N, C-alpha and C positions, 0 to 999 in steps of 0.2 A: 088286293093292293090298295092302300089308302090314297086319297086324292093328293095330287101335287099342287100346292098353292104357292104362287110366286108373286110377291108384291114388290115393286121397285119404284123409287122416286125418279122423276124426270128432272132435267136441268131447270133452272129458274125460269119462270114464265110459262111453264107447262104444268098441267095437273099430274098428279101421280098416276101411274098406270099399274094395273094388276091383272093377272091372268090366272085362271083356275083350270087345271088340267085334270079331268076325271078319267079314271079307268072306266071303260065302257060297261063293265059288269058290276060296277059299284052301285049299290042302291042309295038313293038320297035318304038322309036321315033327318030327324027333326031339328038338329042343331047346326047342320051344315050352312044354312043361310046366315045364321047369327055369327058363325065363325068367319064366313066370307066378309060380312059387314065389319066385324071387329078388325080384321087384318087390313081391310081397305082403309079404315079409319087411321091406322098407323101409317100407311103409305101416304096418305093425304094430310097428315097432321090435323086430323079432324076429331076433336074430343067428343063432339056430338054423335058421330057414327060409333065411336068406341062405346060411349055411354049407352046408346040404344041397343047394343048387342050384349050387354052385361046383365047378370042376375043382380037382384037387390043386395045380396051379401058379398058382392065382388070386392076383391082387394088385389092391388098391384104392388109387388115388392121389388124394388130396385135397391140392392144392398148399399149403393153409394149415393143414392138420392133420398130414399126413404120409402115408407109404407103409405100407400094411398088407398082410400075407400072409393067406392063408386061416386060418392058425392064430392070428394076432394081431388079426384083424378085430374081435372083440368089444371090444377096447380103443378102437376108433374112437368108439363111442357114449359110452364113459366120458370120452374126451378132449373131445368136444363138450359133454357135460353139465358138466364141470369148467370149461371156458372160458366158457360162457354163464352159469354159476352166479354168477360174479363180478358180472354185471350185474343179475340177479334170480333168484328161485327157479325152478328148472327141474324139471319132472316128466318121466318117461320118454316120455310121449306127445308132449311138446313136440318131441321129436327125430324125429317121423314125417315122412317125405318123400312128397310127392305127385309121382308120376312119370308124365308124360303123353307119349304117342307110340306108336310111333316116328315121327319126322319122316319124311314121305313121301320115298321114294327114298333113304333114308339107309343101307340095307343095302349095305355094301361089305366084302368079305372077312370076313364074320361080325361086322361092327361096326355097331351101331345107335346112332342119336342120339336122345335123349329130352330133353324139358324136365324140369327137376328143381327142386323147391321144398320148403323146410321153412317153411311159413307162419308158424308160431309163433315161429320164430327170425329170420325176415326174409331167409333165404338163398334166392336164386334163381339159375338158370343152366341149363346144359345138362350132360348126362353122356353119355359115350361108353362103351357096353357091348359087349365082344367076347365072343361066345359060340360054342361048338363042340359037338360031339357029347357031350362029357363034362360039359358045363355052362358056366356063366359063367367065362370065363378072366380077364377084366380089366374094370375100370371106372375111368375117369378123369373127374374133375369139372372143369368150367370155370365160374367164378362170374361173374354180372353184378356190376357195381359198385353197391353199396348200403351203407347204414349198418351192417348186421349184419357185414359183412366186417371192419369196424374192430375188433370184438371178437376175431375170430380172428387178424387180422394183429397186433394189439397183443400178444396172448398169445405168439404165435410169436416176435416180436422180443425179448421178455423172456427166452424160453428160450434164444435163441442168444446 
């Protein structure tokens, strides 16, 4: 059984908390530490932790925000903050993502599927994370349909 990893943001004023639940019989592998650090970075809105867990050819694809490389990734949080700021004041901690999983049986060719949520923004969906020996290689987000998507979609349409 794969590890159960749960990262969740805490209310304002607290740092994000994360917990990793391992199956006792599961052997540690070379990339588990990097995955832990990567997911912790999302829970804490810490691009430095995310960066340190990624491979050099890393790319992050959010279909409503854009495609980001390892080097441009910090711009992702800035884009999210700018887009949601038009609806209301946004603090950095509002951008924290709760990532739960992986979904059982989801490991295929280094790709894991997690549930992904930014509770303060109302974004929910799944994310597909590809990991290798050198760290996280790629992540692709797929959103559930909900009202928060309207904020991202409207902003993207104005840009185009």
